[in-house]
C-alpha positions in Angstrom: -12.5 -25.1 -14.5 -9.3 -24.2 -16.7 -5.9 -24.7 -14.8 -3.9 -22.5 -17.1 -3.4 -21.1 -20.6 -0.3 -22.8 -22.6 2.7 -21.0 -21.8 3.1 -20.7 -25.6 -0.2 -18.5 -25.4 1.8 -15.1 -23.9 4.4 -13.4 -25.7 8.2 -14.5 -24.9 8.9 -10.6 -23.9 6.9 -8.0 -21.9 7.9 -4.2 -21.3 8.9 -3.5 -18.0 10.2 -1.0 -15.8 13.3 -2.3 -14.8 16.2 -1.7 -12.2 20.0 -3.3 -12.9 21.5 -2.3 -10.0 20.7 -0.6 -6.5 19.9 2.6 -6.3 17.0 5.0 -6.9 14.7 6.2 -9.4 17.8 7.0 -12.1 18.7 3.2 -12.3 15.0 2.0 -13.9 14.8 1.2 -17.5 12.1 0.8 -19.3 12.5 -2.1 -21.5 12.1 -5.9 -23.0 12.5 -8.0 -20.2 11.4 -11.8 -20.0 8.1 -12.5 -19.9 7.4 -14.9 -16.3 7.3 -18.5 -16.8 4.2 -20.0 -16.3 3.1 -20.0 -12.6 3.5 -23.3 -10.6 2.0 -24.8 -7.7 -0.6 -22.3 -5.9 0.8 -19.2 -8.3 -0.8 -17.0 -10.4 -0.2 -15.1 -13.6 -1.9 -11.6 -14.5 -1.6 -9.5 -16.6 -1.1 -5.8 -15.4 -4.0 -3.2 -16.0 -2.3 -0.9 -13.2 0.4 -0.5 -10.7 0.9 1.3 -7.5 3.9 3.0 -6.5 5.5 2.8 -3.4 8.5 5.7 -3.5 10.1 3.8 -0.5 10.8 0.8 -2.2 13.4 1.2 -3.7 15.3 1.5 -0.5 13.5 -1.8 1.2 16.2 -4.4 1.4 13.8 -7.0 0.2 13.2 -4.9 -3.3 17.2 -6.1 -4.0 17.4 -9.3 -2.4 15.4 -12.5 -1.1 17.4 -14.5 1.8 20.5 -12.5 1.2 20.7 -13.5 -2.9 21.1 -10.3 -5.2 17.8 -10.0 -7.3 19.2 -7.7 -10.0 17.5 -6.9 -12.4 14.4 -6.1 -10.0 10.8 -4.8 -11.5 9.3 -2.5 -8.9 6.0 -1.6 -7.7 4.0 -3.8 -5.6 0.4 -3.0 -5.5 -1.4 -4.2 -8.7 -4.9 -4.7 -10.6 -5.3 -6.8 -13.9 -6.7 -9.8 -15.2 -5.4 -13.8 -14.5 -3.9 -15.5 -17.3 -2.8 -18.5 -16.6 -3.4 -20.2 -13.2 -0.8 -22.6 -11.3 -1.8 -26.6 -11.0 -3.0 -26.5 -7.5 -5.4 -23.5 -8.1 -8.6 -23.9 -7.3 -10.5 -20.5 -6.5 -9.1 -18.5 -9.3 -9.7 -18.9 -13.2 -8.4 -17.7 -16.6 -10.2 -14.8 -17.3 -11.4 -13.3 -13.6 -10.7 -9.4 -12.9 -8.5 -9.0 -9.7 -5.8 -6.9 -7.3 -3.7 -7.4 -4.8 -0.3 -7.4 -3.4 3.4 -8.7 -5.1 5.1 -10.2 -2.3 8.1 -7.4 -1.5 10.9 -10.3 -2.3 9.4 -10.8 -5.5 9.5 -9.0 -9.0 6.7 -6.5 -9.1 3.6 -5.2 -11.2 5.6 -2.6 -13.3 5.3 -5.3 -16.3 3.1 -6.0 -18.6 3.0 -10.0 -16.2 3.1 -10.4 -13.0 3.3 -14.0 -11.1 1.9 -13.9 -7.4 0.1 -16.7 -4.9 -3.5 -17.0 -5.4 -4.0 -16.3 -2.3 -2.5 -12.6 -2.2 -4.8 -11.4 -5.1 -9.2 -11.2 -4.3 -11.3 -10.5 -7.0 -11.9 -6.8 -8.3 -15.1 -4.8 -7.7 -16.7 -4.7 -11.8 -17.5 -1.0 -11.2 -13.9 -0.3 -9.9 -11.2 0.9 -12.3 -7.8 -0.6 -11.9 -6.3 2.7 -10.9 -8.6 2.6 -8.2 -8.4 -1.2 -7.0 -4.5 -1.1 -7.7 -4.5 2.7 -5.8 -5.8 1.0 -2.2 -4.2 -2.3 -1.9 -1.4 -1.1 0.2 -2.3 1.9 2.2 -6.2 0.5 3.0 -4.1 -3.1 3.9 -1.6 -1.7 6.4 -4.7 0.7 8.1 -6.8 -2.4 8.1 -4.4 -4.5 9.5 -3.2 -1.3 12.5 -6.7 -1.2 13.3 -7.8 -4.7 13.5 -4.7 -6.7 14.4 -2.0 -4.3 16.3 -4.0 -1.2 17.6 -7.5 -2.8 18.7 -9.5 -0.3 20.0 -13.8 -0.1 19.7 -16.1 2.5 19.4 -15.8 5.4 22.0 -12.6 5.0 22.2 -9.7 7.8 21.2 -7.5 7.5 18.2 -4.4 10.1 17.4 -3.1 9.8 14.0 0.0 11.0 12.7 0.0 12.0 9.2 -3.8 11.8 8.8 -3.7 13.2 5.8 -0.9 10.9 3.8 -1.4 8.3 2.1 -2.0 5.3 4.8 -3.0 7.7 6.8 -6.4 8.9 5.3 -7.3 5.1 5.0 -6.9 4.5 9.0 -9.0 8.2 9.6 -11.8 6.4 7.2 -12.0 3.1 8.6 -11.7 4.2 12.3 -14.3 6.4 12.0 -16.4 3.7 10.4 -15.4 1.5 13.5 -16.8 4.5 16.1 -13.2 5.6 16.9 -12.9 9.5 18.3 -9.9 10.5 15.6 -7.5 13.6 15.6 -5.4 13.6 13.1 -1.9 15.7 12.8 -1.2 17.2 9.6 1.0 19.8 8.0 -1.1 22.3 6.5 -4.7 23.7 6.7 -5.6 22.5 3.6 -4.9 18.8 4.9 -7.1 19.6 7.7 -10.1 20.1 5.8 -8.9 16.6 3.6 -8.7 15.2 7.6 -11.8 16.4 8.7 -13.8 15.0 5.3 -12.9 11.8 5.9 -14.1 11.5 9.4 -11.5 12.9 12.0 -13.3 15.1 15.0 -10.0 17.3 15.7 -7.0 18.1 13.7 -4.0 19.3 14.8 -2.0 22.2 12.3 2.1 21.5 12.1 3.1 21.8 15.2 0.0 22.4 17.2 0.4 18.5 18.6 3.3 19.3 20.7 0.6 20.7 23.4 -1.3 17.7 23.2 -1.8 16.5 26.9 0.0 13.5 28.6 -2.2 10.0 29.0 -5.1 11.9 27.0 -5.6 8.8 24.1 -6.1 5.3 23.9 -4.1 4.6 21.3 -2.3 6.3 18.5 -0.2 5.4 15.2 1.9 7.1 13.4 1.6 7.2 9.2 4.0 9.6 8.8 7.4 8.0 9.7 10.6 10.2 9.7 11.5 10.1 13.2 9.0 9.4 16.5 8.2 12.3 17.9 8.0 12.3 21.3 4.5 13.4 21.5 3.2 10.2 19.8 4.1 8.6 22.6 3.1 10.9 25.8 0.0 11.2 24.6 -1.2 7.9 24.8 -2.2 6.2 28.1 0.5 4.0 30.3 -0.5 0.3 28.7 -1.9 2.1 26.0 -0.7 1.4 21.9 1.5 2.6 19.7 1.7 1.5 16.4 4.1 2.5 13.6 3.7 1.9 10.0 7.0 3.3 8.5 9.4 2.6 10.9 10.2 0.4 14.4 9.0 2.5 17.4 11.5 4.3 19.8 12.3 2.0 22.3 13.4 4.3 25.1 10.3 6.7 24.3 7.5 3.5 24.7 9.7 2.6 28.0 9.3 6.4 29.5 5.9 6.9 28.8 4.7 2.9 29.5 2.7 2.3 26.3 3.1 -0.7 24.3 5.0 0.3 21.0 4.7 -1.4 17.6 6.1 -2.2 14.0 4.8 -4.2 11.5 4.8 -5.4 7.8 1.5 -5.2 6.1 0.3 -9.3 4.9 -2.0 -9.2 1.9 -4.4 -12.5 2.7 -7.6 -13.1 0.2 -9.9 -12.0 3.2 -8.4 -8.6 3.9 -8.7 -8.0 0.3 -12.4 -9.1 -0.4 -13.4 -7.1 2.6 -11.5 -4.3 0.8 -13.0 -4.9 -2.2 -16.2 -4.8 -0.6 -15.6 -1.0 0.7 -14.5 0.5 -3.0 -17.9 -1.3 -4.8 -20.4 0.8 -2.4 -18.4 3.6 -2.1 -17.3 3.3 1.7 -14.4 4.5 1.4 -12.3 7.4 -0.4 -9.4 6.8 -2.8 -7.0 9.3 -4.3 -5.2 9.3 -6.9 -2.7 11.8 -7.1 -1.6 11.3 -11.0 -1.1 8.4 -13.4 1.8 7.9 -16.0 2.1 5.3 -19.1 4.9 2.5 -18.1 6.8 3.9 -19.8 6.9 6.4 -17.8 7.6 4.8 -15.2 11.3 6.2 -14.1 9.6 9.6 -14.5 6.9 8.7 -11.7 9.0 7.5 -9.0 11.0 10.8 -9.7 8.6 12.8 -9.0 8.3 12.1 -5.2 8.0 15.2 -3.6 6.6 17.1 -6.9 3.5 15.4 -6.9 0.5 17.6 -6.9 -2.4 17.0 -4.8 -2.9 14.1 -2.5 -2.9 10.1 -2.8 -1.4 7.7 -5.1 0.8 7.5 -8.2 -0.2 5.1 -10.2 1.1 2.9 -13.4 -1.7 2.7 -15.8 -0.7 0.2 -18.4 -3.4 1.0 -20.8 -2.3 4.8 -20.8 -0.9 5.4 -24.8 3.2 5.7 -24.8 4.3 9.3 -24.9 5.1 10.4 -28.4 
């Protein structure tokens, strides 16, 4: 197996989307940047084909600093698909030329660039028939849903789950995966159109807008908040005492958890080869639906991040590095 491409085979400069100062999309600049150095240890270098956007990443501390040290200029976007062009000397299970997808650690430069360096443990083989845009769009929301269900919620077939934001980016995957596990899912959504989607994805029941306020106490075995923006009392009240409330966007409200006797938890997803491989199998067989709201070229990256709240349709915003630059 080849250990790595010679660094001279890669260009010295690459196109990238970078921010030189903390802030929002207004700080992002499409420009030339140094190509990453040859990977060391168990890292690999990937030529990026697609990079998905999480709008809130520009508010995360890890985006801007590592161990308290400022990292600017930074490259955003951590969910990607592409082709391996170099591997570190300690990599044994990934080869140059492999098509992969994965998640860049949040305290590293991301994938809104022509090349990205990432631990080999944070990637897996991209299924041949799955487009790079689709694979990139699935990574973070699907891995988050999988970890929430498998490692934190731990419900089984026949039990009941309440999902806040059941048609959103992560919530849609929670609904699909929980349904596949035989869990009875009730989803809360904001509109009738979203209600139709949640039902199609596997929800048994859907509550629109403020209908969740009327939920009976202790009527679910667990709940997941995939929406964030505050912790509504009903999300805790509706779970039986001793049940679990999993927060995906922000830490739980300790006072509500104590009042209703539930175990509330927040976590940050970890990319692992085994889970990425399982996700690849689900994508390859069409077992889960991946929604892409819109694609942009890398040159349009600033516009893509600024589109938050104005994107049409459900799903991820993805940077397609194979798309032509705007004229």
